[in-house]
C-alpha atoms as a printed R data frame, in Angstrom:
    type eleno elety resid chain resno       x      y       z
1   ATOM     1    CA   MET     A     1   0.000  0.000   0.000
2   ATOM     2    CA   SER     A     2   3.042  2.236   0.253
3   ATOM     3    CA   ASP     A     3   3.502  4.956  -2.359
4   ATOM     4    CA   THR     A     4   7.105  5.716  -1.449
5   ATOM     5    CA   GLY     A     5  10.145  3.856  -0.230
6   ATOM     6    CA   THR     A     6   9.660  5.351   3.247
7   ATOM     7    CA   GLY     A     7   6.548  3.316   4.053
8   ATOM     8    CA   ARG     A     8   4.333  6.405   3.915
9   ATOM     9    CA   ILE     A     9   1.401  6.826   1.573
10  ATOM    10    CA   SER     A    10   0.049  9.971  -0.008
11  ATOM    11    CA   LYS     A    11  -2.566 12.056   1.732
12  ATOM    12    CA   ALA     A    12  -5.067 11.378  -1.078
13  ATOM    13    CA   ARG     A    13  -4.606  7.608  -0.795
14  ATOM    14    CA   ARG     A    14  -4.874  7.737   3.028
15  ATOM    15    CA   GLN     A    15  -8.101  9.728   2.748
16  ATOM    16    CA   HIS     A    16  -9.447  7.264   0.176
17  ATOM    17    CA   VAL     A    17  -8.787  4.351   2.564
18  ATOM    18    CA   LEU     A    18 -10.337  6.349   5.414
19  ATOM    19    CA   ALA     A    19 -13.495  7.025   3.365
20  ATOM    20    CA   ARG     A    20 -13.794  3.344   2.429
21  ATOM    21    CA   LEU     A    21 -13.423  2.324   6.079
22  ATOM    22    CA   LEU     A    22 -16.188  4.738   7.107
23  ATOM    23    CA   GLY     A    23 -18.464  3.128   4.527
24  ATOM    24    CA   ASP     A    24 -17.604 -0.406   5.665
25  ATOM    25    CA   HIS     A    25 -17.617  0.045   9.461
26  ATOM    26    CA   GLU     A    26 -19.590  1.878  12.145
27  ATOM    27    CA   VAL     A    27 -16.736  4.075  13.328
28  ATOM    28    CA   THR     A    28 -17.528  5.804  16.607
29  ATOM    29    CA   SER     A    29 -14.167  7.399  17.450
30  ATOM    30    CA   GLN     A    30 -11.015  8.741  15.886
31  ATOM    31    CA   GLU     A    31  -8.994  6.210  17.896
32  ATOM    32    CA   GLN     A    32 -11.005  3.362  16.328
33  ATOM    33    CA   LEU     A    33 -10.313  4.849  12.902
34  ATOM    34    CA   VAL     A    34  -6.553  5.034  13.643
35  ATOM    35    CA   ASP     A    35  -6.681  1.301  14.502
36  ATOM    36    CA   LEU     A    36  -8.679  0.442  11.355
37  ATOM    37    CA   LEU     A    37  -6.215  2.377   9.214
38  ATOM    38    CA   ALA     A    38  -3.334  0.515  10.879
39  ATOM    39    CA   SER     A    39  -5.019 -2.801  10.044
40  ATOM    40    CA   GLU     A    40  -4.898 -1.644   6.396
41  ATOM    41    CA   GLY     A    41  -1.193 -0.848   6.678
42  ATOM    42    CA   VAL     A    42  -1.759  2.913   6.932
43  ATOM    43    CA   ALA     A    43   0.047  4.648   9.793
44  ATOM    44    CA   ALA     A    44  -1.730  7.793  10.992
45  ATOM    45    CA   THR     A    45  -1.942  9.754  14.214
46  ATOM    46    CA   GLN     A    46  -5.187 10.878  15.828
47  ATOM    47    CA   ALA     A    47  -4.362 14.475  14.820
48  ATOM    48    CA   THR     A    48  -3.908 13.413  11.174
49  ATOM    49    CA   VAL     A    49  -7.175 11.455  11.252
50  ATOM    50    CA   SER     A    50  -8.955 14.470  12.735
51  ATOM    51    CA   ARG     A    51  -7.740 16.693   9.865
52  ATOM    52    CA   ASP     A    52  -8.594 14.015   7.287
53  ATOM    53    CA   LEU     A    53 -12.134 13.628   8.655
54  ATOM    54    CA   GLU     A    54 -12.692 17.359   8.302
55  ATOM    55    CA   GLU     A    55 -11.207 17.485   4.798
56  ATOM    56    CA   VAL     A    56 -13.317 14.589   3.462
57  ATOM    57    CA   GLY     A    57 -16.468 16.123   4.951
58  ATOM    58    CA   ALA     A    58 -17.158 13.416   7.528
59  ATOM    59    CA   VAL     A    59 -19.745 14.201  10.178
60  ATOM    60    CA   LYS     A    60 -21.063 12.284  13.149
61  ATOM    61    CA   VAL     A    61 -24.611 11.006  12.735
62  ATOM    62    CA   ARG     A    62 -26.887  9.149  15.134
63  ATOM    63    CA   VAL     A    63 -27.453  5.446  14.544
64  ATOM    64    CA   PRO     A    64 -31.229  4.817  14.506
65  ATOM    65    CA   GLY     A    65 -32.536  3.164  17.659
66  ATOM    66    CA   VAL     A    66 -29.199  3.438  19.452
67  ATOM    67    CA   GLU     A    67 -27.743  6.279  21.480
68  ATOM    68    CA   ARG     A    68 -24.403  6.424  19.659
69  ATOM    69    CA   LEU     A    69 -22.913  8.518  16.915
70  ATOM    70    CA   VAL     A    70 -20.860  7.219  13.988
71  ATOM    71    CA   TYR     A    71 -18.806  8.987  11.358
72  ATOM    72    CA   ALA     A    72 -20.323  9.236   7.877
73  ATOM    73    CA   ILE     A    73 -19.340 11.086   4.723
74  ATOM    74    CA   ALA     A    74 -22.117 13.152   3.220
75  ATOM    75    CA   GLU     A    75 -20.860 13.043  -0.363
76  ATOM    76    CA   LEU     A    76 -18.442 10.827  -2.232
77  ATOM    77    CA   PRO     A    77 -17.409 11.202  -5.863
78  ATOM    78    CA   ARG     A    78 -20.423 10.898  -8.156
79  ATOM    79    CA   ASP     A    79 -18.858  8.188 -10.304
80  ATOM    80    CA   GLN     A    80 -18.138  5.900  -7.351
81  ATOM    81    CA   VAL     A    81 -20.904  3.270  -7.368
82  ATOM    82    CA   ALA     A    82 -21.712  1.647  -4.040
83  ATOM    83    CA   PRO     A    83 -22.546 -2.074  -3.868
84  ATOM    84    CA   ALA     A    84 -26.234 -3.089  -3.700
85  ATOM    85    CA   ASP     A    85 -25.708 -4.467  -0.185
86  ATOM    86    CA   HIS     A    86 -24.635 -1.009   0.949
87  ATOM    87    CA   LEU     A    87 -27.890  0.532  -0.306
88  ATOM    88    CA   ARG     A    88 -29.945 -2.223   1.339
89  ATOM    89    CA   ARG     A    89 -28.100 -1.736   4.652
90  ATOM    90    CA   VAL     A    90 -28.390  2.061   4.599
91  ATOM    91    CA   LEU     A    91 -32.076  2.104   3.632
92  ATOM    92    CA   GLY     A    92 -32.876 -0.682   6.092
93  ATOM    93    CA   GLU     A    93 -31.180  1.134   8.966
94  ATOM    94    CA   TRP     A    94 -32.075  4.754   8.227
95  ATOM    95    CA   VAL     A    95 -35.372  4.972   6.308
96  ATOM    96    CA   VAL     A    96 -38.441  5.058   8.551
97  ATOM    97    CA   ASP     A    97 -41.123  5.940   5.967
98  ATOM    98    CA   VAL     A    98 -41.534  5.918   2.180
99  ATOM    99    CA   THR     A    99 -44.252  7.859   0.336
100 ATOM   100    CA   TRP     A   100 -44.525  9.089  -3.251
101 ATOM   101    CA   SER     A   101 -46.265 11.304  -5.735
102 ATOM   102    CA   VAL     A   102 -46.248 11.413  -9.537
103 ATOM   103    CA   ASN     A   103 -42.459 11.423  -9.984
104 ATOM   104    CA   ILE     A   104 -41.163 12.151  -6.469
105 ATOM   105    CA   VAL     A   105 -40.428  9.707  -3.677
106 ATOM   106    CA   VAL     A   106 -40.169 11.075  -0.123
107 ATOM   107    CA   LEU     A   107 -37.985  9.146   2.319
108 ATOM   108    CA   ARG     A   108 -38.145 10.022   6.031
109 ATOM   109    CA   THR     A   109 -35.143  9.390   8.289
110 ATOM   110    CA   PRO     A   110 -34.214 10.156  11.884
111 ATOM   111    CA   PRO     A   111 -33.080 13.783  12.367
112 ATOM   112    CA   GLY     A   112 -29.641 14.491  10.918
113 ATOM   113    CA   SER     A   113 -29.541 11.326   8.786
114 ATOM   114    CA   ALA     A   114 -31.051 12.273   5.433
115 ATOM   115    CA   HIS     A   115 -27.688 13.069   3.825
116 ATOM   116    CA   VAL     A   116 -26.428  9.529   4.518
117 ATOM   117    CA   VAL     A   117 -29.426  8.015   2.690
118 ATOM   118    CA   ALA     A   118 -29.186 10.503  -0.191
119 ATOM   119    CA   SER     A   119 -25.485  9.808  -0.665
120 ATOM   120    CA   ALA     A   120 -26.082  6.034  -0.718
121 ATOM   121    CA   LEU     A   121 -28.850  6.485  -3.303
122 ATOM   122    CA   ASP     A   122 -26.742  8.833  -5.429
123 ATOM   123    CA   ARG     A   123 -23.884  6.313  -5.426
124 ATOM   124    CA   SER     A   124 -26.088  3.252  -5.981
125 ATOM   125    CA   GLY     A   125 -26.710  3.760  -9.682
126 ATOM   126    CA   LEU     A   126 -30.333  2.726  -9.041
127 ATOM   127    CA   GLU     A   127 -32.131  2.730 -12.367
128 ATOM   128    CA   GLY     A   128 -34.985  5.212 -12.527
129 ATOM   129    CA   ALA     A   129 -33.633  7.492  -9.781
130 ATOM   130    CA   LEU     A   130 -32.495 10.735 -11.407
131 ATOM   131    CA   GLY     A   131 -31.165 12.345  -8.229
132 ATOM   132    CA   THR     A   132 -31.794 13.276  -4.626
133 ATOM   133    CA   VAL     A   133 -32.169 16.346  -2.440
134 ATOM   134    CA   ALA     A   134 -31.573 15.895   1.284
135 ATOM   135    CA   GLY     A   135 -32.735 17.987   4.187
136 ATOM   136    CA   ASP     A   136 -32.310 17.133   7.852
137 ATOM   137    CA   ASP     A   137 -34.749 14.206   8.059
138 ATOM   138    CA   THR     A   138 -36.212 14.051   4.550
139 ATOM   139    CA   VAL     A   139 -34.853 12.908   1.196
140 ATOM   140    CA   LEU     A   140 -36.603 13.757  -2.069
141 ATOM   141    CA   VAL     A   141 -35.824 11.237  -4.793
142 ATOM   142    CA   ILE     A   142 -36.713 12.336  -8.320
143 ATOM   143    CA   ALA     A   143 -37.993  9.441 -10.452
144 ATOM   144    CA   ALA     A   144 -37.450  9.254 -14.188
145 ATOM   145    CA   GLU     A   145 -40.644  9.950 -16.131
146 ATOM   146    CA   GLU     A   146 -40.844  6.424 -17.570
147 ATOM   147    CA   VAL     A   147 -40.466  4.885 -14.071
148 ATOM   148    CA   GLY     A   148 -42.646  7.184 -11.967
149 ATOM   149    CA   GLY     A   149 -42.903  7.740  -8.250
150 ATOM   150    CA   ALA     A   150 -45.094  4.743  -7.434
151 ATOM   151    CA   LEU     A   151 -42.804  2.154  -9.010
152 ATOM   152    CA   LEU     A   152 -39.628  3.708  -7.601
153 ATOM   153    CA   GLY     A   153 -41.261  4.249  -4.201
154 ATOM   154    CA   ASN     A   154 -42.342  0.620  -3.999
155 ATOM   155    CA   GLN     A   155 -38.851 -0.501  -5.027
156 ATOM   156    CA   LEU     A   156 -37.214  1.694  -2.366
157 ATOM   157    CA   ALA     A   157 -39.693  0.505   0.279
158 ATOM   158    CA   GLU     A   158 -38.857 -3.092  -0.598
159 ATOM   159    CA   ILE     A   159 -35.121 -2.420  -0.403
160 ATOM   160    CA   ALA     A   160 -35.667 -0.733   2.982
161 ATOM   161    CA   GLY     A   161 -37.606 -3.769   4.211
162 ATOM   162    CA   GLN     A   162 -40.905 -1.939   4.593
């Protein structure tokens, strides 16, 4: 994983590994993230991790039904497609209600969690979903005209386990 002969990797690569770890694990502390990075062969101090978290736009969000906060990244590069299991996990854990209109699906989440759901949807490549807009506890999903809100809404409800 080293980019140089000194055993150190570039900041961009370290932040990429950090972002992947946040997507794969429920990280509750910077110390836990330092340990996860070390398990990937990436040496980093808590101060470095703190700066990296800020630079990649990570925020702490509440896990539904549990009184703990985990780090999450609101936005990742648009061309990075998340696996289907990731979408199923995110929707299953964070979506509490699904309703729709003609070409709009409304997803309700716990307060402060809508951006996590919107990011997962944006990165999922889900056919028929043109894009999302996230507020604090609400995500608007715009359905393609040929798909419509009802079909997309039912699909999202099924993925969320509702």
